[in-house]
C-alpha positions in Angstrom: 24.6 1.9 11.7 22.7 1.0 14.9 24.2 -1.4 17.4 22.1 -4.4 18.3 23.6 -6.6 21.1 22.1 -10.1 20.7 21.7 -12.3 23.7 23.1 -15.8 23.0 20.8 -17.5 25.5 17.7 -16.4 23.6 18.9 -18.4 20.5 18.9 -15.4 18.2 21.6 -14.1 15.8 25.2 -15.2 16.5 28.2 -14.8 14.2 28.9 -18.2 12.6 32.6 -17.2 12.1 33.8 -16.0 15.5 30.7 -16.6 17.7 30.4 -13.0 18.6 27.0 -11.7 19.7 27.7 -8.1 18.9 25.9 -7.6 15.6 25.6 -4.3 13.7 22.7 -3.5 11.4 23.1 -1.2 8.5 19.6 0.1 7.5 20.9 1.8 4.4 22.3 -1.4 2.9 20.0 -3.8 4.7 22.8 -5.9 6.1 23.7 -7.5 9.5 27.4 -7.3 10.1 29.6 -8.9 12.8 31.3 -6.1 14.8 34.3 -8.4 15.7 35.3 -10.0 12.4 33.3 -8.0 9.8 31.4 -10.9 8.4 28.2 -10.0 6.6 25.7 -12.4 8.2 22.6 -11.4 6.2 21.9 -9.0 3.4 18.9 -7.6 1.5 17.0 -7.4 4.7 13.4 -6.0 4.2 12.8 -2.7 6.0 9.5 -3.1 7.9 9.6 0.4 9.3 7.6 3.4 8.0 8.7 5.3 4.9 8.7 8.6 6.8 10.9 10.1 9.6 9.8 11.9 12.7 12.0 14.1 14.9 9.6 14.9 17.7 6.9 13.0 19.6 4.1 15.3 18.1 5.4 14.7 14.6 5.4 10.9 15.3 1.8 10.9 16.4 0.8 13.1 13.5 2.4 10.9 10.8 1.6 7.5 12.2 -1.3 5.8 10.4 -2.8 2.5 9.6 -4.3 1.3 6.3 -4.5 2.9 2.8 -4.6 6.7 2.4 -7.9 8.5 2.0 -9.0 9.3 -1.5 -11.7 11.6 -2.9 -12.4 9.1 -5.7 -14.3 6.9 -3.3 -17.7 7.9 -1.9 -16.6 7.1 1.6 -13.0 8.3 1.0 -11.9 4.8 1.9 -12.7 5.1 5.6 -16.2 3.5 5.9 -16.8 0.3 7.9 -18.7 -2.7 6.6 -20.7 -5.4 8.4 -19.8 -8.9 7.3 -22.5 -11.0 5.6 -21.5 -14.1 7.6 -24.1 -15.6 10.0 -21.4 -16.4 12.7 -19.8 -14.3 15.4 -16.1 -13.6 16.1 -15.8 -17.0 17.9 -17.3 -18.9 15.0 -20.6 -19.6 16.8 -23.7 -19.5 14.7 -26.0 -16.5 15.4 -29.6 -17.0 16.6 -32.4 -16.0 14.2 -33.3 -12.9 16.2 -29.6 -11.8 16.2 -29.4 -12.4 12.4 -32.4 -10.3 11.8 -30.9 -7.5 13.9 -27.6 -7.6 12.1 -29.4 -7.6 8.8 -31.2 -4.4 9.7 -28.0 -2.8 11.0 -26.2 -3.8 7.8 -28.9 -2.3 5.6 -28.9 1.0 7.5 -25.1 1.2 7.5 -25.1 1.0 3.7 -27.9 3.6 3.4 -26.3 6.1 5.7 -22.6 5.9 4.7 -23.1 6.2 0.9 -25.1 8.8 -1.0 -26.3 7.2 -4.2 -25.8 10.3 -6.4 -22.3 10.8 -5.1 -21.3 7.1 -5.4 -22.7 6.8 -9.0 -21.0 9.9 -10.1 -17.6 9.0 -8.7 -17.8 5.5 -10.3 -18.5 7.1 -13.7 -15.7 9.6 -13.1 -13.2 6.9 -12.4 -14.3 5.0 -15.5 -13.8 8.0 -17.7 -10.4 8.8 -16.2 -9.3 5.2 -16.5 -10.2 5.0 -20.2 -8.5 8.3 -21.0 -5.3 7.4 -19.0 -5.7 10.3 -16.7 -3.1 10.5 -13.8 -4.2 9.9 -10.2 -3.6 13.5 -9.1 -5.9 14.7 -11.9 -8.5 12.1 -11.0 -8.4 13.3 -7.3 -9.0 16.9 -8.5 -11.9 15.8 -10.7 -13.4 13.9 -7.8 -13.1 17.0 -5.5 -14.8 19.1 -8.1 -17.7 16.6 -8.4 -18.0 16.6 -4.6 -18.3 20.4 -4.6 -21.0 20.1 -7.3 -23.0 17.6 -5.2 -22.7 19.8 -2.1 -23.9 22.8 -4.0 -26.7 20.7 -5.6 -25.5 21.5 -9.1 -26.0 17.9 -10.2 -29.8 18.2 -10.1 -31.3 18.2 -13.5 -28.1 17.1 -15.2 -27.0 13.5 -16.3 -24.5 11.9 -13.9 -22.2 11.0 -16.8 -22.2 14.5 -18.2 -21.3 16.1 -14.8 -18.6 13.5 -14.2 -17.1 14.2 -17.7 -17.2 17.9 -17.1 -15.3 17.5 -13.8 -12.6 15.4 -15.6 -12.3 18.0 -18.4 -12.0 20.9 -15.9 -9.5 19.0 -13.8 -7.3 18.6 -16.9 -7.4 22.3 -17.4 -6.4 22.9 -13.8 -3.4 20.7 -14.2 -2.6 22.0 -17.6 -3.0 18.6 -19.3 -4.3 19.2 -22.8 -7.4 17.2 -23.4 -10.0 18.4 -25.9 -13.6 18.4 -24.9 -14.5 16.0 -27.7 -12.0 13.5 -26.4 -13.7 13.5 -23.0 -17.2 13.4 -24.6 -16.1 10.3 -26.6 -15.7 8.4 -23.3 -18.8 9.7 -21.6 -22.3 8.3 -21.8 -23.7 11.7 -22.6 -23.7 13.9 -25.7 -21.5 17.0 -26.2 -24.4 19.4 -25.5 -25.0 18.0 -22.0 -21.3 17.9 -21.2 -20.8 21.5 -22.4 -23.7 22.7 -20.3 -22.3 21.0 -17.2 -18.9 22.6 -17.9 -20.5 26.1 -18.0 -22.4 25.4 -14.8 -19.3 24.3 -12.9 -17.3 27.3 -14.1 -20.1 29.8 -13.2 -21.1 28.3 -9.8 -17.8 27.0 -8.3 -16.1 30.4 -8.7 -12.7 28.9 -9.4 -9.9 29.5 -11.9 -10.0 27.1 -14.8 -7.1 28.2 -17.1 -7.7 27.5 -20.8 -5.0 25.4 -22.5 -3.0 27.1 -25.2 -2.1 25.7 -28.6 1.5 25.2 -27.4 0.3 22.8 -24.7 -1.3 20.6 -27.4 1.7 20.4 -29.8 3.9 17.9 -27.8 1.0 15.5 -27.3 -0.3 15.6 -30.9 3.3 15.3 -32.3 4.0 12.3 -30.1 0.8 10.5 -31.3 1.9 11.2 -34.9 5.4 9.8 -34.3 7.1 13.1 -35.1 10.6 14.0 -33.9 11.5 16.6 -31.3 13.0 18.7 -34.0 9.6 19.0 -35.7 8.0 19.7 -32.3 10.4 22.6 -31.7 9.7 24.0 -35.2 6.0 23.9 -34.6 6.4 25.7 -31.2 8.5 28.4 -32.9 5.8 28.9 -35.5 3.1 29.1 -32.8 5.1 31.7 -30.8 5.5 33.8 -33.9 1.7 33.6 -34.5 1.0 34.6 -30.9 3.3 37.6 -31.2 1.5 38.6 -34.5 -1.9 38.3 -32.8 -3.2 35.6 -35.2 -4.3 33.1 -32.5 -6.9 35.4 -30.8 -10.3 33.8 -30.7 -9.3 30.6 -32.4 -9.5 27.0 -31.2 -6.2 25.9 -29.7 -6.5 22.3 -31.1 -7.0 23.6 -34.6 -4.0 26.0 -34.4 -1.8 23.2 -32.9 -2.8 20.9 -35.8 -2.0 23.6 -38.4 1.4 24.4 -37.0 2.3 20.7 -36.8 1.2 20.3 -40.4 3.5 23.1 -41.5 6.4 22.0 -39.4 6.1 18.4 -40.6 6.5 19.6 -44.2 9.4 21.9 -43.4 11.3 19.2 -41.5 10.6 16.5 -44.1 8.3 14.4 -41.9 5.1 15.0 -43.8 1.8 13.9 -42.3 -1.5 14.2 -44.2 -4.2 16.6 -43.1 -6.5 13.7 -42.3 -4.0 12.1 -40.0 -3.4 15.3 -38.1 -7.2 16.1 -37.9 -8.0 12.7 -36.4 -5.4 13.1 -33.7 -6.4 16.7 -32.9 -10.2 15.9 -33.0 -10.8 18.6 -35.6 -11.9 18.6 -39.2 -9.6 18.6 -42.3 -11.2 21.9 -43.3 -10.1 23.5 -40.0 -6.5 22.3 -40.5 -6.5 23.6 -44.1 -7.9 27.0 -43.3 -5.6 27.5 -40.3 -2.4 26.5 -42.0 -3.2 28.8 -45.1 -3.9 31.7 -42.7 -0.6 31.1 -40.8 1.5 30.8 -44.0 0.0 34.0 -45.4 0.4 36.2 -42.4 3.8 34.8 -41.3 5.3 34.6 -44.8 5.9 30.9 -44.7 6.2 29.1 -48.0 5.7 25.3 -48.2 5.1 22.9 -51.0 1.8 21.0 -50.5 
């Protein structure tokens, strides 16, 4: 608690019970309490202070800020200034025709110099794709940073804006180990799979950064949740996948197809059968892929199921 001695002459807080002006404020509970009689004068007081703490003067200056935090998802990072379209000054007086023309020219050049069209269009498209896919904000920030690097290195030239934005979202998901198949990203983009795949290869080759590939185990919880399967079935599918990895069956195969096949096997073993078509639609693969993969896993791992 911090003691706040209130001056009675100023007409501020006074205890209505005993008339004491010695009021204690508890920031943890948000309460004003009389130090003499213990009466709670007010409660649920809104904390108007900062959400951070500072222990030195340098730390205070470093952490203090005004306005929203910066974000790579905006072309100007949220820090640009704008000139109002009003034809009046700060005192409400109407501007003269010559002054209006001058402000109009300043406003036009301000817009031209603060925003690069290619960067702005790409980040808008990137935000749209991420929003429709339900991508978290931290992944969107990483995707925006990748797109900025591509613009700085002039990798966007000769490639559709939508394809490059979709490629950045796909690679950001790989960085954060969030399993998102490429076909799912392409479905939300305004470009075909060929253009998006080409942009992905360009970014991987030119940015010189690690983009870890998702494993089949990463896809299993997400696919199982969309199919409404229990955690018991998910664990069984992961166990089957680990055995397949130890046996060297997974090398060179698409993780989505392997995850779909193990889920199909586990759903039958645990009595929560799902059809091959249902699983294929969730995993964005064909029914033939699911069928071939599950037969191969059953043969090499010695699993017997009744189809």
